[in-house]
Each structure stands twice: as C-alpha cells, then as structure tokens.
C-alpha positions in Angstrom: 28.4 -56.8 -16.8 26.4 -58.9 -19.3 23.9 -56.6 -20.9 21.2 -56.9 -23.5 20.6 -53.5 -25.2 17.0 -53.7 -26.4 16.2 -53.0 -30.0 14.5 -49.7 -29.1 17.9 -48.3 -28.2 20.9 -47.4 -30.3 23.2 -50.4 -31.3 26.1 -48.0 -30.6 25.4 -48.4 -26.9 26.4 -52.1 -27.1 29.6 -51.2 -29.0 30.5 -48.5 -26.5 29.8 -50.7 -23.5 31.9 -53.5 -25.0 34.8 -51.0 -25.5 34.5 -50.3 -21.7 34.9 -54.0 -21.0 31.2 -55.1 -20.7 29.7 -58.1 -22.4 27.0 -56.1 -24.2 25.0 -57.1 -27.2 22.3 -55.5 -29.4 19.9 -57.6 -31.5 21.2 -55.9 -34.7 24.7 -57.4 -34.0 23.6 -60.9 -33.1 20.8 -61.6 -35.7 17.9 -61.3 -33.2 16.1 -58.2 -34.6 12.3 -58.3 -34.3 12.1 -60.9 -31.4 9.0 -60.7 -29.3 9.5 -59.4 -25.7 8.9 -62.8 -24.1 11.6 -64.4 -26.4 14.0 -61.6 -25.5 13.3 -62.3 -21.8 13.8 -66.0 -22.2 17.1 -65.5 -24.0 18.3 -63.0 -21.4 17.5 -65.5 -18.6 19.4 -68.2 -20.4 22.4 -65.9 -21.1 22.2 -64.2 -17.7 22.0 -60.7 -19.2 20.5 -57.6 -17.7 18.0 -56.1 -20.0 18.5 -52.4 -20.8 15.3 -50.9 -22.4 12.9 -48.0 -22.7 10.1 -50.7 -23.0 9.8 -50.7 -19.2 6.2 -51.7 -18.6 6.3 -54.8 -20.7 9.7 -56.1 -19.4 8.8 -55.4 -15.7 5.6 -57.4 -16.1 7.5 -60.3 -17.8 10.3 -60.3 -15.2 8.0 -60.0 -12.3 6.6 -63.5 -13.2 10.1 -65.0 -12.7 11.4 -66.4 -9.5 14.9 -65.5 -10.5 16.1 -63.1 -13.2 19.3 -61.1 -13.9 17.6 -57.7 -13.8 16.4 -54.7 -15.8 17.8 -51.2 -16.3 14.6 -49.1 -17.0 15.4 -46.1 -19.1 12.8 -43.3 -19.7 12.2 -42.4 -23.4 14.8 -39.8 -24.0 17.5 -38.7 -26.4 20.4 -40.9 -27.4 22.8 -38.7 -25.4 20.7 -38.8 -22.3 20.1 -42.5 -22.6 23.9 -43.1 -22.7 24.3 -40.8 -19.7 21.7 -42.8 -17.7 23.3 -46.1 -18.6 26.7 -44.8 -17.5 25.1 -43.5 -14.2 23.5 -46.9 -13.6 26.7 -48.8 -14.1 28.6 -46.3 -11.8 25.9 -46.7 -9.2 26.2 -50.4 -9.3 30.0 -50.3 -9.0 29.8 -48.0 -6.0 27.6 -50.6 -4.2 30.6 -52.9 -3.9 30.7 -56.5 -4.9 29.7 -57.9 -8.2 27.2 -55.6 -10.0 25.6 -58.6 -11.6 24.8 -60.0 -8.2 23.3 -56.6 -7.1 20.9 -56.7 -10.1 19.5 -60.2 -9.5 15.7 -59.8 -9.1 16.0 -56.0 -9.2 15.6 -53.1 -11.6 17.1 -49.7 -11.8 15.1 -46.6 -12.7 15.9 -42.9 -12.5 14.5 -39.8 -10.8 13.8 -36.5 -12.6 17.5 -35.5 -12.1 18.8 -38.8 -13.6 19.9 -40.4 -10.4 19.5 -44.2 -10.4 17.7 -46.1 -7.7 17.6 -49.9 -7.2 14.2 -51.6 -6.6 13.1 -55.2 -6.0 11.4 -56.9 -9.0 10.4 -60.5 -8.3 7.4 -62.8 -8.3 7.3 -62.4 -4.5 6.6 -58.6 -4.8 
C-alpha cells in the first residue's frame, strides 16, 4: 500500500512499513515537515497515498470535501506500540477483504473500536 504516515506519528512506522513491502513515507524522510493539513491532503491525493494519522477530525473534514480520495486510517491518540499494533491490524483487515487494499480504501476511512478492531466506513462528499 501507498501510505503517508503523518508527522504526529513516529517516523519509524514508515521505515517498518517499507521493510514489510509497503510504499510508506513520513514527512521527516521526504523533506515535508511542518506542512499544513490541506497541503498534506493535496499531496496525498496527487501521490495516491492513504493518510495514517491521529489528527482524525481535521483530515476527515478535508477528505469529506473530495469527490475521490485514497482514504484515511484514523488512529486514536495512543502509545507508539499501540499505534503500530493498530496500523498492523488495519492492514491485515484490508488484506482479508480480498482484492487490492488500495481499492478498498478509496473514499473510506478505518477507525477502531475499544478493543482495537478495525472497521471500514464511507467518507466522501456524498455522505
């Protein structure tokens, strides 16, 4: 999957995801630290990257305005270890859906219940 690990998260997530075969980037590694949320959104749209963030409210609002977007993995604010576990759970969940996980994420977001189980929800301008 093509993933953008938001600046609020550990840059190690992008490194670990890349080692697992994902195309994952963090602003620290690509010279994009300090970008405003709307700039991050526009870049992710252009690069077809799913945004992974704890800054859920802002990115949901920005993506909801788009007729087509690559998706959002909405993490709760938590520890680094729990954040990693939730990202891994989201990716496993998408792979279990069958087909291309990137296709499943189009105009959707993933969030998590209290037990850390991922759920896929629609997120589009039509909602």
